[in-house]
C-alpha positions in Angstrom: 43.2 -27.0 -21.3 43.3 -24.4 -18.5 42.5 -21.2 -21.1 39.7 -23.5 -22.6 38.4 -24.1 -18.8 38.6 -20.5 -18.0 37.0 -19.0 -21.2 34.2 -21.8 -20.4 33.6 -20.0 -17.2 34.0 -16.8 -18.6 31.3 -17.3 -21.1 29.4 -19.2 -18.7 29.2 -16.2 -16.3 28.7 -13.7 -18.8 25.4 -15.7 -20.6 23.9 -15.7 -16.9 24.3 -12.1 -16.5 22.6 -11.9 -19.8 19.7 -14.3 -19.3 19.0 -12.2 -15.5 19.3 -9.0 -17.0 16.5 -10.1 -19.7 13.3 -9.3 -18.1 14.2 -5.9 -16.5 11.8 -3.2 -17.3 9.2 -6.1 -18.5 5.3 -6.4 -17.3 5.6 -7.9 -13.4 3.3 -9.6 -12.0 3.2 -7.4 -8.9 2.6 -4.0 -10.9 -1.2 -4.9 -10.2 -1.3 -6.1 -7.0 -3.5 -4.1 -4.6 -2.8 -4.4 -0.9 -4.6 -7.0 1.2 -6.5 -5.2 3.6 -10.1 -5.5 3.9 -11.1 -1.5 3.5 -12.2 0.3 0.2 -9.9 3.0 -1.5 -10.6 6.2 -3.2 -8.7 9.2 -4.4 -10.0 13.0 -4.8 -7.8 15.2 -5.5 -4.6 15.1 -2.7 -7.1 13.7 -0.3 -6.6 10.0 -0.3 -9.5 7.7 1.6 -7.5 4.2 2.9 -9.1 1.1 4.4 -12.6 2.4 4.9 -15.4 0.3 6.1 -18.4 0.0 8.7 -17.8 -1.2 11.8 -18.4 -4.7 12.3 -22.1 -5.1 14.1 -22.4 -5.8 17.6 -24.9 -7.5 19.9 -24.4 -11.3 18.7 -25.4 -13.6 16.9 -26.1 -13.3 13.8 -23.6 -10.2 13.2 -26.1 -7.7 11.3 -26.8 -4.0 11.6 -30.6 -3.6 12.2 -32.7 -1.4 10.1 -33.3 1.6 11.8 -29.9 1.3 13.8 -26.4 3.1 13.6 -23.0 2.3 12.4 -19.5 3.4 12.7 -17.5 4.2 9.7 -13.5 3.2 10.3 -10.9 4.9 7.5 -8.0 6.7 7.5 -8.0 9.9 5.5 -4.7 10.9 4.3 -3.5 14.8 3.1 -1.1 14.1 0.6 -1.1 17.8 0.0 1.3 20.4 1.6 -1.9 22.7 2.0 -4.6 22.1 5.0 -7.7 20.9 4.0 -11.5 19.8 5.6 -14.1 17.1 5.6 -17.3 19.2 5.3 -19.8 16.9 5.0 -20.8 13.4 4.4 -24.2 11.9 3.1 -25.5 8.6 2.3 -28.6 7.3 0.6 -28.2 4.3 3.0 -29.3 6.2 6.0 -31.5 8.8 7.5 -28.1 11.3 8.4 -24.4 10.7 8.2 -23.0 12.6 12.0 -19.3 14.1 11.9 -17.7 14.5 15.4 -14.2 15.1 15.9 -11.2 16.5 14.2 -12.3 17.6 10.4 -9.8 19.9 9.4 -6.5 17.7 8.1 -3.0 19.7 8.0 -1.0 19.2 4.9 1.4 15.8 4.9 -1.1 14.5 7.7 -3.6 11.1 8.1 -7.1 11.8 10.4 -7.7 8.6 12.0 -11.7 8.2 11.6 -13.6 5.6 14.0 -14.8 5.5 17.4 -11.6 3.7 19.1 -9.2 4.7 15.9 -5.2 3.4 16.3 -2.6 6.2 17.0 -3.1 7.5 20.3 -2.2 11.3 21.2 -0.1 11.6 18.2 -2.9 11.5 15.8 -6.1 13.4 14.5 -9.2 11.6 15.5 -12.6 12.0 13.8 -15.4 10.1 13.9 -18.5 9.4 11.1 -21.8 7.4 12.2 -24.4 6.4 9.7 -27.8 7.4 11.6 -30.9 5.5 11.0 -29.9 2.7 8.4 -32.9 2.1 5.6 -32.0 -1.8 5.5 -30.2 -4.5 7.3 -27.0 -4.6 6.6 -24.5 -7.8 7.0 -21.0 -8.5 6.6 -20.3 -8.8 2.9 -22.3 -6.2 2.1 -21.2 -2.7 1.0 -22.7 1.0 1.6 -21.8 3.9 -0.6 -21.0 7.5 1.5 -20.5 10.4 0.0 -17.5 13.0 1.7 -17.0 16.1 0.5 -13.7 17.9 0.9 -13.5 22.2 1.4 -10.7 22.3 -1.2 -10.5 18.5 -2.5 -14.1 18.2 -3.4 -16.6 15.3 -3.5 -15.9 11.2 -4.0 -17.9 8.6 -3.2 -16.6 5.5 -1.6 -18.0 1.9 -1.4 -17.8 1.0 2.5 -17.9 -3.0 2.7 -19.0 -4.5 6.1 -15.8 -5.1 8.3 -15.1 -8.4 8.7 -14.9 -9.9 12.5 -11.7 -9.7 14.3 -12.9 -13.3 16.5 -12.4 -16.4 14.7 -15.9 -18.0 14.2 -17.6 -20.7 16.3 -18.1 -24.0 15.0 -21.3 -25.8 14.5 -20.3 -27.9 17.9 -19.4 -25.2 20.1 -22.9 -23.3 19.6 -24.9 -26.3 20.3 -22.8 -27.4 23.2 -23.2 -23.8 24.4 -19.6 -23.3 24.7 -16.1 -22.4 23.1 -12.8 -21.8 23.4 
């Protein structure tokens, strides 16, 4: 009797191991998932653009970048090469001009943080990109295209979504009462 129980247990354990291994190497649900960030991504050569977006409009309600105003770009540019590259220029058909400021050279295996208040402190390279003179009104939920040109990697177009607000939306009642919490 003990041998039968031991044999059944061994068979059950073997079957469980066999069934557990059946899915190995198969297509998974997570193999096509994209990172849960609001910004856009792009790649040209060894330069990776990550979490690229247009800064949230300032100046109250409604949240909008008005025609003729300027808008800051936020993104991380990652040089995945061992060699230095440089952001040479940026342009957009949606603005009169695009102004580059701060650092533009990106050493190998380094990230360049773009934005007026880019995180990272003094240990990280920091630059700015500003769309000057927007040609139309731009609201959250809309995208603008910007073209970045790198000395070595070449040119890449990035669809910049307008950044989501960082503050919670006020309810209708709070607007009517003029209050908020």
